[in-house]
C-alpha positions as CSV (number, residue, x, y, z in Angstrom):
1,M,-51.3,-89.0,-51.2
2,S,-54.9,-90.1,-51.5
3,S,-57.7,-88.5,-49.7
4,S,-58.0,-91.6,-47.6
5,S,-54.7,-90.5,-46.0
6,F,-56.6,-87.5,-44.7
7,P,-59.9,-88.3,-43.0
8,G,-60.8,-84.6,-43.1
9,L,-60.4,-84.4,-46.8
10,T,-62.7,-87.3,-47.3
11,R,-65.2,-85.8,-44.8
12,F,-65.0,-82.4,-46.7
13,N,-65.5,-84.2,-50.1
14,T,-68.6,-86.0,-48.8
15,A,-70.2,-83.3,-46.7
16,D,-73.4,-81.7,-47.8
17,D,-73.0,-78.4,-49.6
18,S,-74.0,-76.2,-46.6
19,T,-71.6,-77.9,-44.2
20,A,-68.7,-77.7,-46.7
21,A,-69.6,-74.1,-47.5
22,A,-69.5,-73.2,-43.8
23,A,-66.1,-74.8,-43.5
24,L,-64.8,-72.9,-46.5
25,H,-66.2,-69.6,-45.1
26,E,-64.0,-70.2,-42.0
27,V,-61.0,-70.5,-44.4
28,C,-61.8,-67.5,-46.5
29,A,-64.7,-65.0,-46.2
30,S,-64.9,-64.5,-50.0
31,R,-68.2,-66.2,-51.3
32,A,-66.8,-66.3,-54.8
33,W,-63.7,-68.2,-53.6
34,G,-65.8,-70.6,-51.6
35,S,-68.2,-71.2,-54.5
36,K,-65.3,-72.1,-56.8
37,I,-63.8,-74.6,-54.3
38,L,-67.2,-76.1,-53.6
39,A,-68.0,-76.6,-57.2
40,R,-64.8,-78.6,-57.9
41,R,-65.3,-81.2,-55.2
42,P,-64.3,-84.0,-54.7
43,Y,-60.6,-83.5,-54.4
44,A,-58.3,-86.6,-54.7
45,T,-55.5,-84.9,-52.8
46,T,-54.7,-81.9,-50.7
47,E,-52.5,-80.8,-53.5
48,A,-55.5,-80.7,-55.8
49,L,-57.4,-78.7,-53.2
50,F,-54.5,-76.3,-53.0
51,A,-54.4,-75.9,-56.7
52,A,-58.1,-75.2,-56.8
53,S,-57.7,-72.6,-54.0
54,D,-54.8,-70.9,-55.8
55,A,-56.8,-70.8,-59.1
56,A,-59.8,-69.4,-57.4
57,M,-57.7,-66.8,-55.5
58,A,-56.1,-65.7,-58.8
59,E,-59.6,-65.1,-60.3
60,L,-61.0,-62.9,-57.4
61,S,-62.0,-59.4,-58.3
62,A,-61.0,-56.4,-56.1
63,E,-64.5,-56.6,-54.5
64,D,-64.0,-60.3,-53.8
65,L,-60.6,-59.6,-52.2
66,A,-62.2,-56.9,-50.0
67,E,-64.8,-59.4,-48.9
68,A,-62.0,-61.9,-48.1
69,M,-60.1,-59.3,-46.1
70,A,-63.1,-58.3,-44.1
71,G,-63.0,-61.7,-42.5
72,H,-59.5,-61.0,-41.0
73,P,-58.9,-59.1,-37.7
74,P,-56.1,-56.6,-37.5
75,I,-52.7,-57.9,-36.6
76,G,-52.3,-57.8,-32.8
77,R,-56.1,-57.8,-32.2
78,P,-57.3,-61.3,-33.0
79,K,-61.0,-62.0,-32.8
80,P,-62.0,-62.7,-29.2
81,G,-62.8,-66.3,-28.7
82,D,-61.5,-67.3,-32.1
83,P,-58.8,-70.0,-31.8
84,T,-57.8,-69.6,-35.4
85,S,-57.0,-65.9,-35.1
86,N,-55.2,-66.4,-31.8
87,R,-53.1,-69.3,-33.2
88,E,-52.2,-67.5,-36.5
89,Q,-51.3,-64.3,-34.6
90,S,-49.3,-65.9,-31.8
91,G,-46.2,-64.0,-32.8
92,M,-47.8,-60.9,-31.3
93,A,-48.8,-62.7,-28.0
94,G,-45.5,-62.0,-26.3
95,A,-44.9,-58.6,-27.9
96,S,-44.1,-55.7,-25.6
97,D,-46.7,-53.0,-24.9
98,E,-44.5,-50.7,-27.0
99,L,-44.6,-53.0,-30.0
100,K,-48.4,-53.6,-29.6
101,A,-49.0,-49.8,-29.5
102,E,-46.7,-49.4,-32.6
103,M,-48.7,-52.1,-34.5
104,L,-52.0,-50.4,-33.6
105,E,-50.7,-47.1,-35.0
106,L,-49.3,-48.7,-38.1
107,N,-52.5,-50.8,-38.7
108,L,-54.6,-47.6,-38.4
109,A,-52.3,-45.7,-40.9
110,Y,-52.4,-48.7,-43.3
111,Q,-56.1,-49.0,-43.0
112,E,-56.6,-45.3,-43.6
113,K,-54.4,-45.4,-46.8
114,F,-55.8,-48.7,-48.3
115,G,-59.3,-48.9,-46.8
116,H,-58.7,-52.4,-45.3
117,V,-56.8,-54.2,-42.6
118,F,-53.1,-55.0,-43.1
119,L,-53.1,-58.6,-44.1
120,I,-50.1,-60.9,-43.8
121,C,-49.8,-64.6,-43.3
122,A,-48.8,-64.2,-39.7
123,S,-48.2,-67.9,-38.9
124,G,-44.6,-68.3,-37.7
125,R,-43.8,-64.6,-37.8
126,T,-42.6,-62.6,-34.8
127,G,-44.3,-59.3,-33.9
128,E,-41.2,-57.5,-35.1
129,Q,-41.3,-59.2,-38.5
130,M,-45.0,-58.2,-38.9
131,R,-44.2,-54.6,-37.8
132,D,-41.4,-54.5,-40.4
133,A,-43.7,-55.8,-43.1
134,V,-46.3,-53.2,-42.5
135,R,-43.7,-50.5,-42.5
136,N,-42.3,-51.8,-45.8
137,R,-45.7,-52.2,-47.4
138,I,-47.4,-48.9,-46.4
139,D,-45.6,-47.1,-49.2
140,N,-46.9,-49.4,-51.9
141,T,-49.5,-48.3,-54.4
142,P,-53.1,-49.7,-53.9
143,E,-52.5,-52.0,-57.0
144,Q,-49.2,-53.4,-55.6
145,E,-50.8,-54.0,-52.2
146,R,-53.8,-55.7,-53.7
147,E,-51.6,-58.3,-55.4
148,I,-49.5,-58.8,-52.2
149,V,-52.7,-59.3,-50.2
150,R,-53.8,-61.9,-52.8
151,V,-50.6,-63.8,-52.3
152,E,-50.9,-63.6,-48.5
153,L,-54.5,-64.7,-48.5
154,G,-53.5,-67.7,-50.6
155,K,-50.9,-68.7,-48.0
156,I,-53.4,-68.3,-45.2
157,N,-56.0,-70.3,-47.2
158,R,-53.5,-73.2,-47.7
159,I,-52.7,-73.3,-43.9
160,R,-56.4,-73.4,-43.1
161,L,-57.3,-75.9,-45.8
162,T,-54.5,-78.2,-44.5
163,R,-56.4,-78.1,-41.1
164,I,-59.6,-79.3,-42.9
165,A,-57.8,-82.0,-44.8
166,E,-56.0,-83.4,-41.8
167,N,-58.7,-83.0,-39.2
168,A,-60.6,-86.2,-38.6
169,E,-63.5,-84.3,-37.1
170,G,-63.6,-82.3,-40.3
171,D,-63.9,-78.8,-38.8
172,A,-61.9,-75.9,-40.0
173,A,-60.2,-75.1,-36.7
């Protein structure tokens, strides 16, 4: 598919650097990731944009990953007024108070162990699936968890980049 099939991709390719950088920051809070994506513009296809994102994600240091994770709210507590967080975490919206309380407890235990929020590509997952994932992952080593987080961030970035590519208005939401 050409970028002309996606008005948002054309808009992203032709936006000034500060506008494009701001859109990328909404996708991923890592400045290193954003700089790599920005430097490779223009993108002929969304697949080329995804490939650049995946390559940039693979190159991120532990510090860059920490910066990226800092832009994500805990599961079950999306950022107030942030439609992206609310949409991505919609699987927790109908969760019981018991499940929400359990997720809060698990999030805190995870954060205490790893020093960052539990990160998962929550789109399309139920609250129970997210709870089961944090239960399964809390026993990982920090090194194992860092690589799982890298993969999950890559999935989230693809979803958010798709919004940019398909959005005629060109914003990241």
